TIVEXLUM-907695 format. One record per residue (C-alpha): x, z, y; residue in three letters. Coordinates in pm, whole numbers, padded with zeros to 5 digits. Each point is the difference from the previous one (the first is absolute). Example, Ala and Ser with C-alpha at 12.3 -4.5 7.8 and 13.67 -1.06 7.14 Angstrom:
# residues 2
     c1     c3     c2   r
  01230  00780 -00450 ALA
  00137 -00066  00344 SER
//
This chain:
# residues 232
     c1     c3     c2   r
  00000  00000  00000 MET
  00140 -00095  00340 THR
  00024  00233  00299 ALA
 -00280 -00197  00169 THR
 -00227  00043 -00301 GLU
  00073  00372 -00009 LYS
 -00090  00038  00365 LYS
 -00319 -00203 -00027 SER
 -00121  00208 -00295 SER
  00040  00331  00178 LYS
 -00340  00153  00084 PRO
 -00075  00150  00336 THR
 -00258  00237 -00146 ASN
 -00157  00083 -00336 GLY
  00022 -00247 -00285 LEU
 -00090 -00317  00189 GLY
  00310 -00179 -00127 ARG
  00253  00039 -00277 THR
  00170  00339  00029 VAL
  00358  00042 -00114 ARG
  00066  00329 -00179 VAL
  00324  00166 -00111 LEU
  00020  00268 -00269 LEU
  00263  00277  00004 ALA
  00028  00237 -00296 ASP
  00294  00083 -00225 ASP
 -00210 -00027 -00318 HIS
 -00030 -00352 -00139 ASN
 -00320  00068 -00192 LEU
 -00167  00154  00306 VAL
  00087 -00304  00212 ARG
 -00129 -00234 -00271 ALA
 -00330  00185 -00013 GLY
 -00042  00002  00378 ILE
  00089 -00371  00020 ARG
 -00274 -00080 -00250 THR
 -00257  00195  00203 LEU
  00104 -00145  00337 VAL
 -00002 -00360 -00120 GLU
 -00358  00041 -00121 LYS
 -00109  00055  00361 ILE
 -00094 -00329  00172 PRO
  00223 -00091  00291 GLY
  00300  00211 -00105 LEU
  00330 -00103 -00156 ILE
  00294  00214 -00108 VAL
  00296 -00152  00183 ALA
  00265  00223 -00158 GLY
  00095  00330 -00160 GLU
  00268  00260  00073 ALA
  00125  00300 -00196 SER
  00149  00196  00292 ASP
 -00018  00029  00376 GLY
  00301 -00210  00092 ARG
 -00112 -00282 -00225 GLU
 -00342  00014  00164 LEU
  00139 -00018  00354 LEU
  00199 -00312 -00092 ALA
 -00309 -00150 -00164 LEU
 -00213  00061  00309 ILE
  00245 -00202  00209 LYS
 -00015 -00283 -00250 GLU
 -00372 -00007 -00082 GLU
 -00171  00112  00325 THR
 -00283  00185 -00179 PRO
 -00322  00125  00152 ASP
 -00027  00306 -00221 LEU
  00227  00220 -00211 VAL
 -00105  00231 -00283 LEU
  00272  00264 -00004 LEU
  00088  00287 -00231 ASP
  00152  00317  00148 ILE
  00240  00102 -00276 SER
  00259 -00276 -00030 MET
  00376  00034 -00052 PRO
  00257 -00083  00267 GLY
 -00237 -00021  00296 LEU
 -00334  00172 -00055 ASN
 -00336 -00120  00121 GLY
 -00024  00229  00303 LEU
  00335 -00116  00140 GLU
 -00093 -00360 -00078 THR
 -00329  00049  00184 LEU
  00178  00120  00312 ALA
  00223 -00309 -00002 ARG
 -00292 -00235 -00053 ILE
 -00176  00163  00294 GLN
  00307 -00058  00216 LYS
  00103 -00348 -00116 GLU
 -00322 -00163 -00124 PHE
 -00285  00148  00199 ARG
 -00250 -00272 -00101 ASP
  00030  00089 -00368 VAL
 -00270  00234 -00127 ARG
  00098  00253 -00267 VAL
 -00207  00184 -00258 ILE
  00176  00280 -00182 VAL
 -00097 -00008 -00366 LEU
  00117  00330 -00145 SER
 -00050  00259 -00272 MET
  00052  00278  00258 HIS
 -00328  00150  00122 HIS
  00132  00298  00201 ALA
 -00092 -00017  00369 SER
  00364  00036  00102 GLU
  00081 -00341 -00150 TYR
 -00297 -00158  00173 VAL
  00091  00145  00342 TRP
  00358 -00123 -00040 GLN
 -00117 -00347 -00101 ALA
 -00241 -00033  00291 LEU
  00255  00131  00250 SER
  00250 -00254 -00135 SER
 -00236 -00290  00067 GLY
 -00223 -00044 -00307 ALA
 -00340 -00158  00061 ALA
 -00138  00124 -00330 GLY
  00059  00249 -00280 TYR
 -00138 -00080 -00344 LEU
  00051  00215 -00308 LEU
  00121 -00171 -00316 LYS
 -00267  00187 -00191 ARG
 -00271 -00160  00215 SER
 -00257 -00229 -00157 GLY
  00091 -00367 -00024 VAL
 -00299 -00085  00219 SER
  00155  00193  00291 GLU
  00293 -00237  00048 LEU
 -00190 -00291  00154 GLU
 -00192  00199  00266 PRO
  00319  00188  00087 ALA
  00188 -00324  00061 MET
 -00286 -00158  00195 LYS
 -00031  00310  00219 SER
  00370  00008  00083 VAL
  00015 -00374  00067 LEU
 -00292  00045  00240 ALA
  00213  00241  00202 GLY
 -00148  00323 -00134 LYS
  00160  00296 -00177 VAL
 -00100  00059 -00361 TYR
  00034  00322 -00199 LEU
 -00117  00064 -00355 SER
 -00329  00197  00033 PRO
  00128  00323 -00157 ASP
  00312 -00016  00219 ILE
 -00210 -00049  00313 ALA
 -00225  00294 -00085 LYS
  00293  00234 -00064 ARG
  00178 -00097  00322 MET
 -00312  00046  00209 LEU
 -00047  00344 -00152 LYS
  00360  00110  00043 GLU
  00069 -00156  00338 GLY
  00353 -00095  00116 PRO
  00275  00196 -00169 ARG
  00293  00104  00218 ARG
  00304  00219 -00025 GLU
  00024  00290  00246 SER
  00206 -00210  00240 ASN
 -00222 -00308 -00048 GLY
  00260 -00199 -00197 VAL
  00027 -00024 -00379 ALA
  00352  00074 -00132 PRO
  00051 -00353 -00133 LEU
 -00089 -00148  00339 GLN
  00275  00200  00170 ARG
  00253 -00222 -00174 LEU
  00104 -00339  00131 THR
 -00084 -00310 -00203 ALA
  00363 -00023 -00113 ARG
  00007  00364 -00105 GLN
 -00314 -00052 -00208 ARG
  00162 -00300 -00168 GLU
  00308  00205 -00085 VAL
 -00216  00286 -00125 LEU
 -00201 -00226 -00229 GLN
  00310 -00159 -00148 LEU
  00161  00342 -00051 MET
 -00314  00123 -00175 ALA
  00011 -00310 -00224 GLU
  00350  00095 -00112 GLY
  00214 -00237  00208 GLU
  00352  00110  00092 THR
  00139 -00016  00351 THR
  00181 -00321 -00093 LYS
 -00315 -00146 -00152 GLY
 -00207  00085  00307 ILE
  00264 -00153  00226 ALA
 -00011 -00325 -00197 MET
 -00380 -00019 -00001 ILE
 -00037  00075  00371 LEU
  00318 -00191  00099 LYS
  00150  00307  00165 LEU
  00335  00174 -00027 SER
  00037  00306 -00225 ASN
  00070  00208  00309 LYS
 -00324 -00111  00167 THR
 -00201  00086 -00312 VAL
  00163  00345 -00009 GLU
 -00091  00047  00367 TYR
 -00367 -00086 -00061 HIS
 -00006  00228 -00304 ARG
  00137  00291  00201 ALA
 -00248 -00062  00281 GLN
 -00304 -00014 -00229 LEU
  00110  00316 -00180 MET
  00033  00178  00333 GLU
 -00340 -00125  00115 CYS
 -00178  00105 -00320 LEU
  00206  00318 -00045 ASN
  00066 -00105 -00361 ILE
  00367 -00007 -00097 PHE
  00003 -00093 -00368 ASP
 -00094 -00320 -00183 VAL
 -00253  00161 -00240 PRO
 -00182  00143  00301 GLY
 -00006 -00341  00166 LEU
 -00136 -00159 -00318 VAL
 -00281  00256 -00014 ARG
 -00081 -00062  00366 PHE
 -00003 -00379 -00054 ALA
 -00240  00042 -00294 LEU
 -00235  00229  00194 ARG
  00001 -00238  00296 SER
 -00077 -00308 -00209 GLY
  00329 -00164  00093 LEU
  00076 -00046 -00371 VAL
 -00211  00041 -00311 SER
  00086  00188 -00318 GLU
  00007 -00333 -00184 GLU
  00303 -00127  00196 ASN
//
């Protein structure tokens, strides 16, 4: 498909024209299942798939999608960090988080990072189409049980108004995730294209900010915050 064809197929609202969708999940079987469901919906095509955040960002540049279905727990660069970058670099792209995590904390983080929708993986198959149509129409979509819980609880805030994870810079969160996934300083430096000394600096700064000075403690924090999952 040429660049002109891509542009001409991009809808301005709803499903009036062919909608290009990208899938991002680190489980092959999950992506295959979602692809099957999406391609049954008239007017939608799956333009590509990614297994991690960095792969997705590169794919967005190449495929100019209208909509992304994004998992939170992905190795390397998790869904929340990927969301923040999409919001900054590709503001026209709508994103629905498709996650197994139902705790309100995950939902608040996703919405604050730029998600237009939050759909639970345990949701009924029939919920996918209305969720996508709603988001493509410029609305925000939340799974019904998520919406009810959040309305009941109201906004959750730390005492100083900022969640611990949000006190870190984007680079510090990247370093933290890679540390929690077992990467060495050298490995992190290679992945992020930084010097070992710079990685050590970011590690020291994030430890100071979180007041956690051992790797096991950082891993536990990353798990509680949804930065990594127990499967990784």
